[in-house]
C-alpha positions in Angstrom: -3.3 -176.5 -27.5 -2.5 -176.3 -31.5 0.8 -174.2 -30.5 1.3 -177.4 -29.1 0.8 -179.2 -31.4 2.7 -177.6 -33.9 6.4 -177.7 -31.8 5.6 -181.3 -31.2 5.2 -181.7 -35.4 8.4 -179.1 -35.5 10.1 -181.5 -33.0 9.4 -184.7 -35.2 10.5 -182.9 -38.5 13.7 -181.7 -36.8 14.5 -185.7 -35.3 13.9 -186.3 -39.0 16.4 -184.0 -40.5 18.9 -184.3 -38.0 20.6 -187.9 -37.6 22.2 -187.1 -33.8 18.7 -186.3 -32.8 16.0 -189.0 -32.3 12.7 -189.5 -31.1 10.1 -192.8 -30.4 6.9 -191.3 -31.7 4.8 -188.4 -32.0 4.0 -188.9 -28.8 7.4 -188.6 -27.3 7.6 -185.5 -29.7 4.8 -184.0 -28.1 5.4 -184.8 -24.4 9.2 -183.4 -25.6 7.5 -180.3 -26.2 6.2 -179.9 -22.5 9.4 -180.7 -21.6 10.9 -177.9 -23.5 8.7 -175.3 -22.8 8.8 -176.2 -19.0 12.5 -176.2 -19.3 12.6 -173.3 -20.8 10.5 -171.2 -18.2 12.0 -172.4 -15.1 15.5 -173.5 -16.1 16.6 -171.2 -19.2 16.8 -168.1 -17.1 18.4 -169.3 -14.6 21.2 -170.8 -16.9 20.9 -166.9 -18.7 22.0 -165.1 -15.9 24.8 -167.5 -14.6 25.7 -167.0 -18.5 25.6 -163.4 -18.7 29.4 -162.5 -19.1 30.5 -165.2 -21.1 27.2 -164.3 -23.3 28.4 -160.7 -23.4 32.0 -161.2 -24.4 30.8 -163.9 -26.8 28.3 -161.0 -28.1 25.1 -163.8 -27.5 26.6 -166.2 -29.1 26.9 -168.3 -26.3 22.7 -168.3 -25.7 23.0 -170.9 -29.0 25.1 -173.4 -25.8 22.2 -172.2 -23.6 20.0 -173.6 -25.8 21.9 -176.9 -26.5 21.9 -177.4 -22.8 18.3 -177.0 -22.9 18.0 -179.6 -25.6 20.0 -182.1 -23.2 18.7 -181.6 -19.9 15.1 -182.4 -22.0 17.1 -185.3 -23.2 17.5 -186.6 -20.1 14.1 -186.3 -18.6 12.2 -187.5 -21.9 12.3 -191.4 -22.6 12.0 -191.7 -26.3 13.9 -188.5 -26.7 17.8 -188.6 -27.3 20.8 -186.3 -28.7 23.9 -187.4 -29.5 25.9 -184.9 -28.2 25.3 -181.0 -27.6 26.4 -179.8 -31.3 23.1 -182.2 -32.4 21.7 -180.3 -29.5 22.2 -176.3 -30.5 20.9 -177.9 -34.0 17.8 -179.2 -32.8 17.2 -176.3 -31.1 18.0 -173.4 -33.9 15.8 -175.9 -36.6 13.0 -176.2 -34.4 12.9 -172.2 -32.6 13.1 -171.1 -36.9 10.2 -173.3 -38.2 8.3 -172.8 -35.3 8.9 -168.7 -36.0 8.0 -169.2 -39.6 4.8 -171.3 -38.7 3.8 -169.1 -36.4 3.6 -166.3 -38.7 7.3 -164.9 -35.9 5.3 -163.7 -33.2 3.9 -165.6 -30.1 1.0 -162.9 -29.7 -2.3 -164.5 -30.6 -3.7 -161.0 -30.2 -3.2 -160.2 -33.9 -5.0 -162.7 -35.6 
């Protein structure tokens, strides 16, 4: 639950720093966070499998585009959250993942804390 609140706060921070990404309220950021988690669990693996050849050719850089696509999917699913284009989506995904990694100590594992 605490991680969910952190994630929503980081989404608000990213929207504050990026002029091409907008969120209506903290509640919308919480809904966006939950939808992003669900999309990352169910949609992202499918996109990674489909895009594996191009990801291999680009030495993994295409995974940034996949993250941007996930953000655009969340944009279409959540009212009050909007992204102007895929480049803002890629920047948003990068900032959210980097800041969340710093805040959570670099691991998703609660066993060592």
